[in-house]
C-alpha positions in Angstrom: 0.0 0.0 0.0 1.3 3.5 -0.9 2.5 5.7 1.9 0.1 8.7 2.3 1.9 12.0 2.8 -1.0 13.4 4.9 0.1 11.0 7.7 3.6 12.7 7.6 2.7 16.4 7.5 1.5 18.6 10.3 -1.2 20.1 8.1 -2.4 16.5 7.4 -3.0 16.8 3.7 -1.3 15.2 0.8 -1.8 12.1 -1.4 0.4 9.0 -1.9 4.1 8.8 -2.5 5.0 6.7 -5.5 8.1 5.5 -3.7 8.8 5.8 0.0 12.3 5.4 1.6 13.3 5.9 5.3 17.0 7.0 5.7 18.2 6.1 9.2 21.7 7.6 8.8 23.8 9.8 6.5 24.9 6.9 4.3 21.3 5.8 3.6 20.2 9.4 2.9 22.9 10.0 0.3 22.3 6.6 -1.3 18.5 7.1 -1.5 19.0 10.6 -3.0 21.6 9.3 -5.5 19.5 6.4 -6.6 16.5 8.7 -7.3 18.7 11.1 -9.2 20.2 8.2 -11.3 16.7 7.1 -12.2 15.7 10.7 -13.1 12.9 10.6 -10.6 11.4 13.6 -8.8 12.7 13.7 -5.2 11.1 15.0 -2.0 13.3 15.0 1.1 11.0 15.0 4.2 11.8 15.9 7.7 9.1 16.7 10.2 6.6 17.7 7.5 5.8 20.9 9.3 6.4 23.4 6.5 4.7 21.6 3.6 1.5 21.6 1.6 1.4 18.5 -0.5 -1.0 18.1 -3.4 -4.0 15.7 -3.0 -2.6 13.8 -6.0 0.5 12.9 -4.0 4.1 12.9 -5.1 5.1 11.2 -8.4 8.6 10.1 -7.3 10.7 9.2 -4.3 10.1 10.6 -0.9 13.0 10.2 1.5 12.1 10.6 5.2 15.2 11.7 7.1 15.8 10.0 10.4 19.5 10.8 10.7 19.6 12.2 14.2 23.1 11.9 15.5 24.3 14.6 18.0 28.0 15.5 18.6 29.1 18.0 21.2 32.6 19.6 21.2 33.0 21.5 24.5 35.4 24.4 25.0 36.3 23.9 28.6 33.8 23.2 31.4 31.1 25.2 33.1 29.1 28.3 32.2 32.1 30.6 32.6 33.8 29.1 29.6 33.7 30.4 26.0 31.3 28.2 24.1 30.3 24.8 22.7 30.1 23.5 19.1 27.1 21.2 18.5 26.6 19.2 15.3 23.1 17.7 14.8 22.0 15.3 12.1 19.4 16.6 9.7 16.7 14.3 11.2 17.2 15.4 14.8 14.0 16.8 16.3 14.4 20.6 16.5 12.6 21.1 19.8 14.5 18.3 21.4 17.7 20.2 20.4 16.4 23.4 21.9 15.3 21.6 25.1 18.8 20.1 25.4 20.4 23.5 24.8 18.4 25.1 27.6 19.2 22.2 29.9 22.9 22.4 29.1 23.2 26.2 29.2 23.7 26.7 25.5 22.6 30.2 24.6 20.9 31.4 21.5 17.9 29.2 20.4 15.7 29.3 23.6 13.2 31.7 21.8 12.9 29.1 19.0 11.2 26.6 21.4 8.2 24.7 20.3 8.8 25.0 16.6 8.0 21.6 15.0 10.2 19.9 12.5 13.8 18.7 12.1 17.2 20.4 12.3 17.9 19.9 8.6 15.0 22.2 7.7 16.0 25.1 9.9 18.8 26.6 7.7 16.7 26.3 4.5 14.0 28.6 5.8 16.3 30.4 8.3 13.7 29.6 10.9 12.9 32.4 13.3 10.5 33.4 16.0 10.3 35.8 19.0 13.3 37.9 17.9 15.7 35.0 17.2 16.8 33.4 13.9 18.6 30.1 13.6 21.2 31.9 11.5 22.4 33.7 14.7 23.9 30.4 16.0 24.7 28.4 12.9 28.4 27.9 12.3 28.2 25.7 9.2 25.8 23.5 7.1 27.0 20.3 5.5 25.1 19.2 2.5 24.9 16.7 -0.3 25.1 18.7 -3.6 22.9 16.9 -6.1 24.4 18.8 -9.0 28.1 18.2 -8.1 27.3 14.8 -6.6 29.4 15.4 -3.5 29.5 16.6 0.1 30.0 20.4 0.6 30.3 22.4 3.8 29.1 26.0 3.8 30.2 28.4 6.6 27.4 30.6 7.9 28.7 33.6 6.0 28.2 31.6 2.7 24.7 30.5 3.4 23.0 33.7 2.2 20.8 34.0 5.2 18.0 36.6 5.2 14.5 36.9 6.5 13.1 33.4 6.0 15.6 32.7 3.2 19.0 31.2 2.4 21.0 30.1 -0.5 19.4 26.6 -0.1 15.9 28.0 -0.5 17.0 30.2 -3.4 18.3 27.1 -5.3 15.5 24.6 -4.3 16.2 21.0 -4.5 19.9 21.2 -5.1 21.2 20.8 -1.6 20.2 18.0 0.8 21.2 19.0 4.3 23.2 16.3 6.1 23.9 18.0 9.4 24.1 21.5 10.9 26.8 22.8 13.3 25.9 25.4 15.9 28.2 27.6 17.9 26.6 28.4 21.3 27.8 30.7 24.0 27.4 29.2 27.5 25.5 30.6 30.4 22.4 30.6 32.6 20.8 33.7 30.9 19.4 33.7 27.4 20.3 36.1 24.6 19.0 39.6 25.0 15.2 39.5 24.5 14.5 41.2 21.2 10.7 40.7 20.9 8.4 43.0 22.8 5.6 40.5 23.5 8.1 38.0 24.9 9.8 40.8 27.0 6.4 41.7 28.5 5.6 38.1 29.3 9.0 37.7 31.0 8.6 41.0 32.9 11.8 42.5 31.5 12.7 45.3 29.1 13.5 44.7 25.5 17.2 44.1 25.3 17.5 42.6 28.8 18.2 39.0 29.5 16.3 36.3 31.4 17.1 32.8 32.6 17.1 30.2 29.7 14.4 28.1 31.3 12.1 31.1 31.8 12.5 32.1 28.2 11.7 28.6 26.9 8.6 28.4 29.2 7.4 31.8 28.2 7.8 31.0 24.5 6.0 27.7 24.8 3.2 29.4 26.6 2.8 32.1 24.0 2.9 29.5 21.2 0.3 27.3 22.8 -2.0 30.3 23.1 -1.7 30.8 19.4 -2.1 27.1 18.5 1.5 26.8 17.5 2.5 23.8 19.6 1.5 20.5 18.0 -1.4 18.8 19.8 -3.3 15.9 18.1 -6.5 16.8 20.0 -6.4 20.5 19.0 -7.3 21.2 15.4 -5.9 24.7 15.7 -2.5 23.0 15.6 -3.2 21.0 12.5 -1.4 23.6 10.3 1.8 24.3 8.5 2.6 27.1 11.0 2.4 30.7 9.8 1.1 30.4 6.2 2.3 33.8 5.0 5.5 35.7 5.6 5.5 39.2 7.0 5.8 41.6 4.0 8.9 43.7 3.6 8.0 46.9 1.8 9.2 50.4 0.9 8.1 52.8 3.7 5.6 54.5 1.5 3.7 51.2 0.8 3.1 50.3 4.5 -0.6 50.7 5.1 -1.6 53.4 7.5 -1.9 52.0 11.1 -0.1 48.8 10.3 2.9 47.7 12.5 6.2 48.9 11.1 9.6 47.5 11.9 12.4 49.4 10.0 15.0 47.2 8.4 18.7 47.9 8.0 18.3 48.4 4.2 15.7 51.1 4.6 12.7 48.9 3.9 10.0 48.2 6.5 8.6 44.9 7.7 5.0 44.8 8.5 2.6 42.3 10.0 0.8 39.7 7.7 -1.5 38.9 10.6 -2.6 42.6 10.9 -3.2 42.8 7.1 -5.3 39.6 7.2 -7.4 40.8 10.1 -7.9 44.3 8.8 -8.9 42.9 5.4 -11.8 41.2 7.1 -10.5 37.7 7.8 -11.0 37.1 11.5 -9.9 34.2 13.6 -11.9 31.1 12.7 -12.7 32.4 9.2 -13.4 29.7 6.6 -15.5 26.6 6.1 -16.0 23.3 8.0 -13.0 21.7 6.3 -10.3 24.4 6.3 -10.3 27.7 8.3 -8.1 30.2 9.9 -7.1 29.1 13.4 -9.4 30.2 16.2 -6.2 31.4 18.0 -4.0 33.0 15.3 -4.9 34.5 11.9 -1.6 33.5 10.3 -2.3 29.8 10.6 -4.5 28.0 8.1 -5.9 24.8 9.7 -7.3 21.5 8.8 -10.5 21.0 10.9 -10.4 17.2 10.4 -10.9 16.1 6.8 -9.6 19.0 4.7 -7.9 18.4 1.4 -4.9 20.3 0.1 -7.4 21.9 -2.4 -9.5 23.2 0.5 -6.5 24.8 2.2 -5.2 26.4 -1.0 -8.6 27.8 -1.9 -8.8 29.5 1.5 -5.2 30.7 1.1 -6.0 32.3 -2.3 -9.1 34.0 -0.9 -7.1 35.5 1.9 -4.1 36.5 -0.3 -6.4 38.1 -2.9 -8.5 39.8 -0.3 -5.4 41.4 1.3 -4.2 42.5 -2.1 -7.5 44.1 -3.0 -7.7 45.9 0.4 -4.1 47.1 0.8 -2.3 46.5 -2.5 0.1 44.1 -0.7 0.6 40.6 -2.1 1.2 38.0 0.6 3.7 35.3 0.0 3.3 31.7 1.3 5.8 30.5 3.8 5.3 26.7 3.5 6.8 24.9 0.6 4.1 23.9 -2.0 4.6 20.4 -3.4 2.8 19.6 -6.6 0.4 22.6 -6.1 0.4 26.4 -6.3 -1.5 29.4 -5.1 
């Protein structure tokens, strides 16, 4: 029986994979990718399935599920007073498990990225970020299998082209299969300076101040749960692909009046996709019985139990087009669309 991709994605949509392979280690991952390429088959590399919308027709090629989850730690000295620690995690390592370990061990810099579903290998592709932190701030290097050159390459962080929800890997889709990611963490009991106002308020500190690592993780998990952004099989508000649209980055003159505005170093301004959606008339819970906006957070499109990919995409188009008609701003999807488009 064909493997159904809806059972492997957090949005719970997607048809069958023509061929399904589980890669338990790096050797199996490289072999599976190489075999698919030699056959000229389409290839989908799947981690936690948290940032995907897969077509109802499924995937007409090989799907490789990455389970390579090795963890290597190279410590510089002992104790929180020492300089830092280098941690290399396999692409299939659960992301939130790594964050939990970091908080427990006193590794600073990813505590605000708690509760994000998915695997380590996906984080540099999207340059995952939340609550004022981005994974690029702690990545030292990314090791990949280059499908074009048919060899292993290592990219230092400076060569990864990291930007807002972007990287060289996302800009050249499909070419690089992440094998592992090396992080460089400072050590200590306090997290990085809190850069997000909502998180600072929750922690009872000023923006730019620091708080204990465990407190930051607990606060972020609480905030995410309140928005339906921590996976829970019993809560349909969490049956989503996370934030469905990225926050638009615009010339200052194009930011709608009254919208949040965060100036960027290049002179542009980032504004809030959630604000645009709400002020275009799409409130929490908007949609039909199959697919709707989350009742907790307007950036999440959710599966209410038996939605198809077509249901989700129809709602996404309605919201995108409604925002553009109201404000002249075209929202861009954050999840990767496989076999489908907006």
